[in-house]
Every structure is written in structure tokens, then in C-alpha cells.
C-alpha positions in Angstrom: 148.2 64.6 -150.5 144.8 63.0 -150.7 142.3 65.3 -152.4 139.2 63.1 -152.1 136.1 64.3 -154.0 133.8 64.4 -151.0 130.0 64.9 -151.3 129.0 68.6 -151.4 125.7 70.0 -150.1 123.1 69.7 -152.8 119.4 68.9 -153.3 119.2 65.4 -154.6 116.7 65.6 -157.4 117.1 62.5 -159.5 117.4 63.1 -163.2 116.3 59.5 -164.0 112.9 58.2 -163.0 111.9 54.6 -163.0 108.2 54.6 -163.6 107.4 52.8 -166.9 106.9 55.3 -169.7 104.7 52.9 -171.6 103.1 49.5 -171.4 102.1 46.7 -173.6 98.5 48.0 -173.7 99.5 51.1 -175.8 99.0 49.3 -179.1 95.6 48.0 -178.3 94.4 51.3 -176.9 95.9 53.7 -179.3 95.9 52.1 -182.7 92.1 52.4 -183.1 92.4 56.2 -182.3 95.1 56.6 -184.9 93.1 54.6 -187.5 90.1 56.8 -187.0 92.2 59.9 -187.8 93.7 58.1 -190.8 90.2 57.4 -192.1 89.4 61.1 -191.8 92.4 61.9 -194.0 91.5 59.2 -196.5 94.8 57.4 -196.2 95.2 53.6 -196.1 98.5 53.6 -194.3 100.7 55.9 -192.2 104.4 55.9 -191.5 105.4 56.6 -187.9 109.1 57.3 -187.5 110.8 57.6 -184.1 112.4 60.9 -185.3 111.1 64.3 -184.3 111.1 67.4 -186.5 114.8 67.9 -185.7 116.0 64.3 -186.4 117.1 64.0 -182.8 117.9 60.6 -181.3 116.7 61.5 -177.8 113.4 63.4 -178.3 111.1 65.6 -176.2 108.0 63.9 -174.7 105.6 65.5 -177.2 107.5 63.8 -180.0 107.3 60.2 -178.7 104.8 59.3 -181.3 106.2 55.9 -182.0 106.0 55.0 -178.3 102.4 56.3 -178.1 101.3 54.1 -181.0 103.2 51.0 -180.1 104.5 51.1 -176.5 108.1 50.7 -177.8 110.3 53.3 -176.0 113.7 52.7 -177.7 115.7 55.5 -179.4 115.5 54.2 -182.9 112.7 52.6 -184.9 109.6 53.1 -187.1 106.2 51.7 -187.6 103.7 51.5 -190.5 100.1 51.3 -189.6 97.3 50.1 -192.0 93.6 49.8 -191.3 94.0 46.0 -190.7 97.6 45.5 -189.6 100.7 47.2 -188.4 104.4 46.5 -188.4 107.3 47.9 -186.3 110.9 48.1 -187.2 113.9 48.1 -184.8 117.6 47.3 -185.0 119.6 44.6 -183.2 119.9 46.7 -180.0 116.2 46.4 -179.5 115.2 42.9 -180.7 114.4 41.8 -177.2 113.0 45.1 -175.8 110.4 45.6 -178.6 108.9 42.2 -177.9 108.6 43.1 -174.2 106.9 46.4 -174.8 104.9 46.0 -178.0 101.9 43.6 -178.2 102.5 41.0 -181.0 98.8 40.7 -181.4 98.8 44.1 -183.0 102.2 44.5 -184.5 104.5 42.3 -186.7 108.2 42.7 -186.0 110.8 43.5 -188.7 114.5 44.3 -188.7 115.2 48.0 -189.3 118.5 47.2 -191.1 117.7 44.1 -193.1 114.1 45.2 -194.0 113.8 49.0 -193.6 110.4 50.6 -194.1 110.9 51.7 -197.7 112.0 48.2 -198.7 109.2 46.6 -196.8 106.6 48.9 -198.4 108.0 48.1 -201.9 107.5 44.4 -201.1 104.2 44.5 -199.1 102.2 47.7 -199.7 98.9 47.1 -201.5 98.9 48.5 -205.0 96.9 51.8 -205.2 97.1 52.3 -201.4 97.5 55.8 -200.2 100.4 55.9 -197.7 100.6 59.1 -195.7 103.7 60.7 -194.0 104.4 63.8 -192.1 106.9 65.9 -194.2 108.3 67.5 -191.0 109.4 64.1 -189.7 111.1 62.8 -192.9 114.2 64.0 -194.7 114.6 64.6 -198.4 116.8 61.5 -198.6 114.3 59.4 -196.7 111.4 60.5 -198.9 113.4 59.7 -202.0 113.6 56.1 -200.9 109.9 56.0 -200.1 109.1 57.5 -203.5 111.2 54.7 -205.2 109.3 52.2 -203.2 106.0 53.7 -204.3 107.1 53.5 -207.9 108.0 49.9 -207.5 104.9 48.8 -205.6 102.3 51.1 -207.1 101.1 52.8 -203.9 100.7 56.6 -203.7 102.8 58.5 -201.2 100.9 61.4 -199.6 102.5 64.3 -197.8 100.1 65.3 -195.0 99.5 68.8 -193.8 98.8 67.5 -190.2 100.0 64.5 -188.3 97.2 62.0 -187.4 99.0 60.9 -184.3 99.0 64.4 -182.9 95.2 64.6 -183.7 94.6 61.2 -181.9 96.9 61.9 -178.9 94.6 64.0 -176.8 97.0 64.4 -173.8 100.1 65.0 -175.9 102.7 67.0 -173.8 103.5 70.6 -174.7 106.6 71.5 -176.6 109.6 72.5 -174.5 110.6 76.1 -174.0 113.7 76.0 -171.9 116.1 79.0 -172.2 119.1 79.0 -174.5 122.2 79.8 -172.6 125.7 80.9 -173.6 128.4 78.2 -173.7 131.4 80.4 -173.0 134.7 80.6 -174.7 136.6 79.0 -171.9 134.5 75.9 -172.5 134.0 76.1 -176.3 137.5 77.0 -177.2 136.5 78.9 -180.3 134.2 81.9 -180.7 130.9 81.6 -182.6 132.1 84.4 -184.9 135.1 82.3 -185.9 133.0 79.2 -186.4 130.6 81.1 -188.5 133.3 82.4 -190.7 134.7 78.9 -191.1 131.2 77.5 -192.1 130.6 80.5 -194.4 133.6 79.5 -196.4 132.3 76.0 -196.9 128.9 77.4 -198.0 130.6 79.8 -200.5 132.7 76.9 -201.8 129.5 74.9 -202.4 128.1 77.7 -204.5 125.3 78.6 -202.1 124.1 81.9 -200.7 123.2 80.4 -197.4 122.8 77.0 -195.6 119.8 76.0 -193.7 121.0 74.4 -190.5 118.4 72.2 -189.0 120.2 69.9 -186.6 120.1 71.2 -183.0 123.6 69.8 -182.1 125.1 71.9 -185.0 123.2 75.0 -184.0 124.4 74.5 -180.4 128.0 74.2 -181.6 127.8 77.0 -184.2 126.4 79.6 -181.9 128.0 78.4 -178.7 124.7 77.9 -176.9 123.2 75.1 -174.9 119.7 74.4 -173.7 117.4 71.9 -171.9 114.7 71.2 -174.5 115.8 67.6 -174.8 116.5 65.4 -171.8 120.0 63.9 -171.6 121.3 66.2 -174.3 121.8 70.0 -173.6 120.1 71.2 -176.8 118.0 74.2 -177.6 115.6 73.3 -180.4 116.0 75.9 -183.1 116.8 76.4 -186.8 119.3 78.7 -188.5 120.3 80.2 -191.8 124.1 80.7 -192.1 125.0 83.1 -194.9 128.1 82.9 -197.0 129.4 86.3 -195.6 129.4 85.1 -192.0 126.1 86.6 -190.9 123.5 84.3 -189.5 119.8 84.2 -188.6 118.8 82.1 -185.6 115.2 81.0 -185.6 114.2 80.2 -182.0 111.1 80.5 -179.9 111.0 83.9 -178.2 110.4 82.3 -174.9 113.9 80.7 -175.0 115.7 84.0 -175.5 116.9 85.6 -172.3 118.4 89.1 -171.8 122.0 87.8 -172.2 121.6 85.9 -175.4 121.4 88.8 -178.0 124.5 90.5 -176.6 126.4 87.2 -176.4 125.7 86.4 -180.0 126.4 89.9 -181.3 125.2 92.1 -184.1 126.1 89.6 -186.9 123.3 87.2 -185.6 119.7 88.1 -186.2 117.4 86.4 -183.8 113.8 85.6 -185.0 111.0 83.4 -183.9 111.1 79.9 -185.2 107.6 80.3 -186.6 109.1 82.9 -189.0 111.3 80.4 -190.8 108.8 79.3 -193.4 108.0 82.8 -194.4 111.7 83.6 -194.8 112.2 80.5 -196.9 109.4 81.6 -199.2 111.1 85.0 -199.6 114.4 83.4 -200.4 112.8 81.3 -203.0 111.1 84.3 -204.6 114.5 86.0 -204.8 116.0 82.9 -206.5 118.6 82.3 -203.8 120.8 79.2 -203.7 120.2 77.5 -200.4 122.3 74.5 -199.2 120.5 71.8 -197.2 121.6 68.5 -195.9 119.2 66.0 -197.6 119.8 63.5 -194.7 118.8 66.0 -192.0 116.5 68.7 -193.2 112.8 68.1 -193.1 111.6 67.4 -196.7 108.9 70.1 -196.1 111.5 72.8 -196.1 113.2 71.5 -199.2 109.9 71.3 -201.1 108.9 74.8 -199.9 112.2 76.3 -201.1 112.1 74.5 -204.4 108.4 75.4 -205.1 109.1 79.1 -204.3 111.9 79.2 -206.8 115.1 78.7 -204.8 118.0 76.6 -206.1 118.7 73.7 -203.8 122.3 72.8 -203.2 122.7 69.5 -201.4 125.5 69.8 -198.9 126.3 67.6 -195.9 125.8 69.6 -192.7 128.9 71.8 -192.8 129.0 72.0 -189.0 129.1 68.2 -188.5 132.8 67.5 -189.2 134.3 70.5 -187.4 132.0 69.9 -184.5 133.4 66.3 -184.3 137.0 67.4 -184.4 137.4 68.8 -180.9 139.8 71.7 -180.2 142.4 71.6 -177.4 140.1 73.4 -175.0 137.3 70.9 -175.5 139.7 67.9 -175.2 141.2 69.2 -172.0 137.7 69.8 -170.7 136.5 66.3 -171.5 139.7 64.8 -169.9 138.9 66.7 -166.7 135.3 65.6 -166.8 136.4 61.9 -167.2 138.7 62.1 -164.2 136.0 63.6 -162.1 133.5 61.0 -163.4 135.9 58.2 -163.1 136.4 58.9 -159.4 132.7 58.6 -158.8 132.3 55.5 -160.9 135.1 53.9 -158.9 133.3 54.8 -155.7 130.2 53.2 -157.1 132.1 50.0 -158.1 133.5 49.8 -154.6 130.0 50.1 -153.3 128.8 47.3 -155.5 131.8 45.1 -154.4 131.2 45.7 -150.7 127.5 46.5 -150.2 125.7 44.7 -153.1 127.0 41.2 -153.1 124.3 39.6 -151.0 121.3 39.9 -153.3 119.7 42.8 -151.3 120.3 45.5 -153.9 118.1 45.9 -157.0 118.8 47.6 -160.4 117.0 50.8 -159.5 118.8 51.2 -156.2 122.1 50.7 -158.0 121.3 53.3 -160.7 120.2 55.8 -158.1 123.4 55.2 -156.1 125.6 55.9 -159.1 123.7 59.1 -159.9 124.0 60.1 -156.3 127.8 59.7 -156.5 127.9 61.8 -159.6 125.7 64.5 -158.1 128.0 64.7 -155.1 130.6 66.4 -157.4 128.3 69.5 -157.5 128.9 69.6 -161.3 126.4 67.1 -162.6 124.0 68.9 -165.0 122.2 65.8 -166.4 122.8 62.2 -167.3 124.0 61.7 -170.8 121.4 58.9 -171.2 119.2 56.8 -168.9 121.5 54.5 -167.0 121.3 50.9 -168.3 121.4 48.9 -165.1 120.9 45.3 -166.0 121.3 42.3 -163.7 121.3 38.7 -165.0 119.1 38.3 -168.0 118.3 42.0 -168.1 121.9 42.7 -168.9 121.4 40.8 -172.2 119.0 43.5 -173.4 121.4 45.8 -175.1 119.6 49.1 -174.4 117.6 47.9 -171.4 115.6 50.6 -169.6 115.1 49.6 -165.9 111.7 50.5 -164.4 109.6 49.6 -161.4 108.0 46.9 -163.6 111.2 45.2 -164.6 113.8 45.9 -161.9 115.3 42.7 -160.4 117.8 42.0 -157.7 121.6 41.7 -158.3 121.7 38.1 -157.4 124.8 36.0 -156.5 126.0 33.9 -159.4 125.0 36.5 -162.0 126.6 39.4 -163.8 125.6 43.0 -163.5 126.1 45.4 -166.4 126.0 49.1 -165.8 126.2 51.5 -168.8 126.0 55.1 -167.8 127.1 58.6 -168.5 127.0 62.2 -167.3 126.7 65.7 -168.7 129.2 68.2 -167.1 129.7 71.6 -168.6 133.2 70.7 -169.6 132.5 67.2 -171.1 130.1 64.3 -171.8 131.0 60.9 -170.4 129.9 57.3 -171.3 131.2 54.2 -169.5 130.2 50.6 -169.2 131.5 48.1 -166.7 130.4 44.5 -166.1 130.9 43.0 -162.6 130.2 39.6 -161.0 127.8 39.3 -158.1 129.3 36.4 -156.2 131.5 34.0 -158.0 131.4 34.1 -161.9 131.3 30.9 -163.9 134.1 29.8 -166.2 132.0 30.6 -169.2 131.4 34.1 -167.9 135.1 34.6 -167.4 136.0 33.3 -170.8 133.5 35.4 -172.7 134.3 38.5 -170.7 138.0 38.0 -171.6 137.1 37.7 -175.3 135.3 41.0 -175.1 138.3 42.5 -173.3 140.7 41.2 -176.0 138.5 43.0 -178.6 138.5 46.2 -176.5 142.3 46.1 -176.2 142.8 45.4 -179.9 140.9 48.6 -180.7 142.4 50.7 -178.0 145.9 49.8 -179.3 145.2 50.2 -183.0 147.5 52.3 -185.2 146.1 53.4 -188.5 147.0 55.9 -191.3 145.1 59.0 -192.4 142.0 58.1 -194.3 141.0 55.1 -192.2 137.4 54.7 -191.4 135.7 53.2 -188.4 134.3 50.4 -190.6 137.9 49.3 -191.4 138.8 49.1 -187.7 135.6 47.4 -186.5 136.9 43.8 -187.1 139.7 44.4 -184.5 137.1 44.4 -181.8 135.3 41.3 -183.1 138.0 39.0 -184.2 138.5 37.2 -180.8 134.8 36.5 -180.6 134.5 35.6 -184.3 137.2 33.0 -183.7 134.9 31.4 -181.1 131.7 31.7 -183.2 130.4 34.7 -181.2 129.4 38.2 -182.1 127.3 41.2 -181.0 124.5 43.1 -182.8 125.5 46.7 -182.3 128.2 49.1 -183.4 131.6 49.0 -181.6 131.9 52.8 -181.3 129.9 56.0 -181.6 131.0 59.6 -181.7 130.6 61.7 -178.5 130.1 65.4 -178.2 131.6 68.1 -176.0 128.8 68.8 -173.5 126.5 67.7 -176.3 125.1 64.4 -177.5 126.5 61.2 -176.2 125.9 59.8 -179.7 127.4 62.1 -182.3 128.2 61.7 -186.0 129.7 61.6 -188.5 132.3 59.3 -186.9 131.6 55.8 -185.8 133.1 52.3 -185.6 130.7 49.7 -186.9 130.2 46.9 -189.5 127.9 49.2 -191.4 129.8 51.1 -194.2 131.0 54.6 -193.3 132.8 56.9 -195.7 133.9 59.2 -192.9 137.6 58.9 -192.1 138.6 59.2 -188.5 140.2 62.6 -187.7 142.4 63.8 -184.9 140.3 65.3 -182.0 137.3 63.0 -182.6 135.9 61.3 -179.5 134.5 57.8 -179.9 133.4 54.9 -177.7 135.2 51.6 -177.6 132.5 49.1 -176.5 132.5 45.5 -177.8 130.1 43.2 -176.0 128.6 39.8 -175.7 124.9 38.9 -174.8 123.5 35.5 -173.9 119.7 35.8 -174.1 118.0 34.9 -170.9 121.3 34.7 -168.9 123.7 37.7 -168.9 125.2 40.6 -170.8 128.9 41.7 -171.0 130.1 45.1 -172.3 133.4 47.0 -171.6 133.3 50.6 -172.7 135.8 53.4 -172.5 135.9 56.7 -174.5 138.8 57.3 -176.8 140.3 60.3 -178.6 141.8 60.0 -182.1 145.4 61.3 -181.8 147.5 63.3 -184.2 149.6 61.1 -186.6 153.0 60.1 -185.2 156.0 58.6 -186.9 156.8 55.0 -186.1 160.5 54.1 -185.8 161.5 52.3 -189.0 158.1 53.0 -190.6 157.3 55.0 -193.7 154.0 56.6 -192.8 152.8 58.5 -189.7 150.0 56.7 -187.9 147.2 57.9 -185.7 146.1 56.0 -182.6 143.7 56.3 -179.7 144.1 57.9 -176.3 141.8 56.3 -173.7 140.3 58.9 -171.5 137.8 56.9 -169.4 139.3 55.9 -166.0 137.8 53.2 -163.8 138.9 49.7 -163.0 138.0 46.7 -165.3 136.9 43.8 -163.1 139.9 41.4 -162.8 137.8 38.6 -161.3 136.2 38.2 -164.7 139.5 38.0 -166.6 140.8 34.6 -167.6 144.5 35.8 -167.9 145.5 32.6 -169.7 143.5 33.8 -172.7 145.4 37.1 -172.9 148.7 37.6 -174.8 151.7 39.2 -173.1 151.0 42.5 -174.9 147.3 42.4 -173.8 148.3 41.9 -170.2 150.8 44.8 -170.6 148.0 47.1 -171.8 145.7 46.1 -169.0 148.4 46.5 -166.3 149.4 49.9 -167.7 145.8 51.1 -167.9 145.1 50.0 -164.3 148.3 51.7 -163.1 147.1 54.9 -164.7 143.6 54.5 -163.1 145.2 53.9 -159.7 147.7 56.8 -159.9 145.0 59.3 -161.1 142.1 58.3 -159.0 143.6 57.3 -155.7 144.1 60.9 -154.5 140.4 61.6 -155.4 138.8 58.8 -153.4 138.2 58.1 -149.7 140.8 55.8 -148.0 138.6 52.7 -148.0 138.0 53.1 -151.8 141.6 53.9 -152.4 142.7 50.7 -150.6 140.2 48.7 -152.5 141.3 50.3 -155.8 144.9 49.2 -155.2 143.8 45.5 -155.3 141.4 46.1 -158.2 144.2 47.5 -160.3 146.9 45.0 -159.4 149.2 43.6 -162.1 148.3 40.3 -163.6 
């Protein structure tokens, strides 16, 4: 029986807006204001990270300091501003974008990976210069690198009591105060009390009295709460102290605490205002307590404050990070359900593109809005998991392209259209990329799409023993392209949360070295790509779950593998089947059979009929 997910009645309020959030004039207008504040503080240079006080990837509007200074709106980067020059650092995802948004007359461009700020300062900072930084925006590990650079170069690193960007930014938005809400057991799969006991054991084992938890995703996971302080990620901004006996103190703005939260958290959780944290840290230091902090996540200000007050610092990787990444059965079943729901809507969108958007009349914004409209029609869409990357033609070659009214272009015949998108549902977070032709694709497009597909399949079908890291698997996704002299400048896979961040650590699949072994229950993306500057971009992305080890007949060691949970057709008009091996064709046919079987009952008849052809065997 057909059970089509038909639109429900809802008020269509778009989560994504398309007005430009910055423009290339920002640098010329704002740098003089910042430099005036720097002069008041008697510093020669100032480091402007993208990070907020919580080390979030996606940050509230008030924390977009890097964008305000430079115009660059990407999710990773940094800048260093001197009285007479400035430099901005981005990684390979943003090489094109930063040059479009940041005026090269005011900023030099550097690679965040090859020449990070600390290394650049060691090589270029004037001797005896005073370089300021905000200790709430830098971690202990990050400042250690800056201090090493200062020792090498001879400049003085200055921790500032106030941020000069905040002083210069007269219309800076207010800090968010959205309510923190319970994430109930039927969704979380494990109570906060049980999680706190688990984490308490790790703290006691590390020899600490308590751990300072500063990462909002870990706080959301630990206390089974969610919020809306950060767009695209359901986070409440807060801090916490987790004690070794299982008790905890949650430091959160009083405005975020509703009537239901105290009873939900129970008597073992003390709720205090976030402003009280520094006073409590001073008291713990005076008592000589041993406090665990993650040097890569906690603001260096807190570590310094504890140490100066007399506390013993125990460096400990965020004890919530790994258990948060290893989803339990409830979370995995929820995300599977979310992906089926989401896949049906993405499939309806792909049908719309194939039938309504082939004549050049549709632009990137219209397409992004249409996809959000389909998702909203489920009645369960709570937010996007990131701003939809809707890139036609040359815009598709900008890896993290952000479409706006200033950049939107038509989906023109003879070009490729890349759509990378995701949704936040209460039972799961999705992330999917599909690349489709508008009109007839060229032979080059088909060949390079197929090379990307070969890499995607190689990773999807990987078998690997316990202890394997994502770094060791990354080459599987690149080999077919490397054989042709091609590559892509981003990671192959990132971790994904359970109604949390679409980018979640510690797991990842990338060239960059990672010591974190992949564990059963982890969710990652599988997204190799290819980008031809000025022409088109290609990416194929599904989410995958690391499975429990299974014996292989005749083998000696059990092997883990990946379960693909994203369901939507991969465009067969872009597949050069002669480049696929028999086993690769088998995987694609089997995947498409599953897509067809699962989604056909959930789609209208015209979409279902189209889906049959789109998932045909090749």
C-alpha cells in the first residue's frame, strides 16, 4: 500500500535566508575601527579567530568577529591584524570563497593548514611587537603554540581583558537566550544520570575531582538537553562541572531555564547562572582541587584562572566526546528513521529538478527553497543542519558555497548542479549531497563523476579491523582520482551527531592524521568530490554507520564495515558504466534497489514512477 508523505499544514517560515551576510567592503570599513581600539590597548597586532567562546563551528551572530573584520563568512579561519597590514587564513574548502568576500587590498591570503597563524607569526611577526589575543577565544593548546612562536620570533603575546573587536563593533548582536529543553529518553536512549556516572568514572580514573566541560555538544549530550542558541545546531550555550561522584553543576543563563528543566535533570544536578562559573573556579582553586580540562577545547582563561588560584590541572580529552560519538541503539534507529523520511523528500526534490528545472528558468535560491519546502512538509523539520549549498555551474566548484541574492545564478542547460543539504529532526541529523546534470552532460563530466562514484563505493564497501583510523581509509576514496592525476582539497568524511552537530568529532576520514580509531555506532559522511574551478563541482555524499565486527568466512579476524543510511538516487545519466567494475556496478544496483523499495511507498505516483527509472540496474 502506498503511504506517500504528503504535505501537512504548516506555516512556511524559511530557516535559510539568502541576503548577503557580508560584503567585500567590510575590510575597508571595519579595519580602521579595530585598529583604533588596538591603539587604545597599546598592542601592535591582534589575532581574530573564527571560534567563539565555546569553540563552536557554527556560531551565534554576535560571535562572527572574523566576518565583521574581513567579510569572510566561512565556518573556519582566522586573521591577524597589524597597524599597517592584515592576513587571513582559510583551508582548502574556502580558497575561492575568501577571495570573493575579502578585499585583497586590505588582506593577504594564507593557507590555514600549510601556514597556520602560529607558524606565520613565528616567521613574520616583528620582533618586540605586542600581539594581543582574547583568552576566551583561544584554548590552552592553541596558546601554547602561540607562545612557542613568540619565543622564536621575539614578539610578546598579550592576553587581553577585553576584545577590541567587540569594542569597535557598535551594532554587535545580542547574545542568544533560547530555552534549554529536555531531550527525552525515547530519543536519547540513555538517561543523563547513567551518562554522568559513566563520565564520573573516567574523571576518577584520570585522578581528578571534577572535569570542566566547556563544549556545548558534550553538555547537550551529557544532560540530555537541546537548545536554539546556535543556528543549524540545537545547542544550549552553557558550561558544566562534572564531579567524580556523579553529581554535576550546570552553568547556564537563568533566562534559558524553564520550569520543566530542574525536575527533568533531578537533584544530582545543581543549576547555576553561567556568570557564576569564574567565582566557582576561584573557590575550587583555593581548595586545591584537581580539575580536568580538555586543553584543545577549554578557553585558556579558565585554565589560567584555576592554576593561579591553586588548583591542579589535569589535562584530559573531553570525556564525553567518544561516548557521544558511539551512538546507542535508540539513537541509531532514530537516525535511520530520519534518513528514510529525509530521503523521500530529497527524492521528490530530485524529481522536481528533473522535470521542472531543466529549461534554465530555475535559479539556485529557488532550488534551495524548494528543497526546504519539501522537508518542511513532513511536519518534523526543526532546522536545517547547515545552510544548503546550492551551486550551479562554476558556483558548484566552490566547496562550501553560500548562495545569496548577490551570487545566485540559473541552473543552465549544459551545466552541473550540486546540492549539499541536511536537516535537523528530533530523531536524527541528515547530510546528503547529490550532483545532477541540467540538460546533457559532457563526456568529461561523466568520466569525473564516475571517478568520484568509484571512490564513494570503495569507502562504502570497506572492511577493516578494530583500531583502524579514518586516515588509513581515506586513500580508498581518492585512489581512482589519483590514478588520473586528480584530487579534492577537503576531508572525505566527518562525524555526525544525533540531533546535534552535522560536523562532530572525534571521528573523521581525511588525509590529516587522526589517532581516533573508528568505533561501532559512529556516524560519518562518505563524500569524495571533484571541483573544476570556473566550470563545475561534483560531490556524492551519503552518511554511514560503523558496524560491529563480523567474522569473514575463511578469515582470521573479525572486520567492521559501514552501513549506508542515506537513501536517494544517484544520477545514472552521469555514470560512465564502462569505468565501473562488476563489483562496483553490483553495489550501485543493490543500493538503488534498496532506495526504490524503501522510498516508493512514501512518494506520490509520478515520483515513484520516475524513481523506478532512476534506480534501474546498469
